[in-house]
C-alpha positions as CSV (number, residue, x, y, z in Angstrom):
1,D,0.0,0.0,0.0
2,W,1.1,3.6,-0.6
3,L,-0.2,7.0,-0.2
4,P,0.2,9.7,-2.9
5,R,1.8,12.1,-0.4
6,E,4.4,9.4,0.6
7,V,5.2,8.8,-3.1
8,A,5.6,12.6,-3.7
9,L,7.8,12.9,-0.6
10,Q,10.1,10.0,-1.6
11,C,10.4,11.6,-5.1
12,L,11.3,15.0,-3.6
13,Q,13.8,13.4,-1.3
14,G,15.5,11.4,-4.1
15,Q,14.4,8.1,-2.7
16,A,12.1,7.4,-5.8
17,I,12.1,8.6,-9.4
18,L,9.0,9.7,-11.3
19,H,9.2,8.9,-15.1
20,I,6.4,10.5,-17.2
21,N,5.7,9.9,-20.8
22,P,2.6,10.2,-23.1
23,D,1.5,6.7,-22.1
24,G,1.4,7.2,-18.4
25,F,4.0,7.1,-15.6
26,I,6.3,4.8,-13.7
27,V,7.7,5.5,-10.3
28,S,10.9,3.5,-9.6
29,K,13.2,3.2,-6.7
30,V,16.5,1.3,-6.1
31,L,16.4,-1.4,-3.4
32,T,19.7,-2.7,-2.0
33,H,19.8,-6.2,-0.5
34,R,21.0,-5.9,3.1
35,I,23.3,-9.0,2.9
36,T,24.5,-9.2,-0.7
37,G,24.5,-5.5,-1.6
38,E,22.8,-6.4,-4.9
39,R,20.8,-3.4,-6.3
40,T,17.4,-3.9,-7.8
41,L,15.5,-1.3,-9.8
42,L,11.9,-1.6,-8.5
43,A,9.1,-0.6,-10.8
44,W,7.2,0.6,-7.8
45,L,4.1,2.2,-9.3
46,V,2.9,2.1,-12.8
47,G,-0.1,4.1,-14.1
48,S,-1.5,4.3,-17.6
49,R,-3.5,7.2,-19.1
50,V,-5.8,4.4,-20.4
51,G,-6.7,1.4,-18.4
52,T,-4.7,-0.5,-15.8
53,G,-1.0,-0.4,-16.5
54,N,-1.8,-0.8,-20.2
55,G,1.5,-2.7,-20.9
56,L,3.7,0.2,-19.8
57,V,6.4,-2.1,-18.4
58,E,6.5,-4.2,-21.6
59,K,6.4,-1.1,-23.8
60,H,9.2,0.7,-22.0
61,F,11.2,-2.3,-20.9
62,D,14.3,-1.2,-22.8
63,F,14.2,2.2,-21.0
64,L,14.0,0.3,-17.6
65,V,17.0,-1.8,-18.6
66,K,19.0,1.3,-19.5
67,L,18.0,3.0,-16.3
68,A,18.8,0.0,-14.1
69,K,22.3,-0.2,-15.7
70,A,22.8,3.5,-15.3
71,L,21.9,3.2,-11.6
72,N,24.3,0.2,-11.1
73,C,21.4,-2.2,-10.6
74,T,21.8,-5.9,-11.5
75,R,18.1,-6.7,-11.4
76,I,14.7,-5.2,-12.3
77,G,11.8,-6.1,-10.1
78,G,8.2,-5.4,-9.3
79,N,5.2,-6.6,-7.4
80,T,1.5,-6.4,-8.1
81,P,-1.8,-7.5,-6.6
82,I,-3.0,-8.3,-10.2
83,E,-3.2,-12.1,-10.7
84,G,-2.0,-13.5,-14.0
85,L,1.0,-11.2,-14.5
86,C,3.5,-14.1,-13.7
87,K,2.7,-15.7,-17.1
88,K,2.8,-12.3,-18.9
89,Y,6.1,-11.2,-17.4
90,S,7.8,-14.5,-17.6
91,K,7.8,-14.0,-21.4
92,F,10.2,-11.1,-20.8
93,G,12.5,-13.2,-18.7
94,F,11.2,-12.3,-15.3
95,R,11.0,-15.1,-12.8
96,H,8.5,-15.4,-10.0
97,D,10.9,-15.0,-7.0
98,M,8.4,-14.8,-4.2
99,T,4.6,-14.8,-3.5
100,E,3.6,-12.3,-0.9
101,F,0.7,-13.1,1.5
102,S,-1.0,-10.7,3.8
103,I,-4.1,-10.5,5.9
104,S,-6.0,-7.4,7.1
105,L,-6.2,-7.5,10.8
106,Q,-9.2,-5.2,10.7
107,E,-11.1,-7.7,8.5
108,K,-10.0,-10.5,10.7
109,D,-11.2,-8.7,13.8
110,N,-14.6,-8.2,12.1
111,E,-14.9,-12.0,11.7
112,I,-14.5,-12.6,15.5
């Protein structure tokens, strides 16, 4: 989850980068693994002017690769609540590293 003001603040503080083009936007950030030091360019937020995502990552993948290399990243990553993207992104060479599970404690409390 994210809040627009938190995204704006991270961009202003240099912790995230906003990329805008006629198709929409991508907000990226660099994550550094605590143990290995490996740097990953995270496509944190993706928004399309038309529809949901609208293939922005695929369409601008070459840009993301160049950006990742310029920022000394060895990986590009992302996460999404949208089911079905594993198959789509695997065609680009992405692998499914991890599945994230979560539960809303507020929803759980309502069941009790």
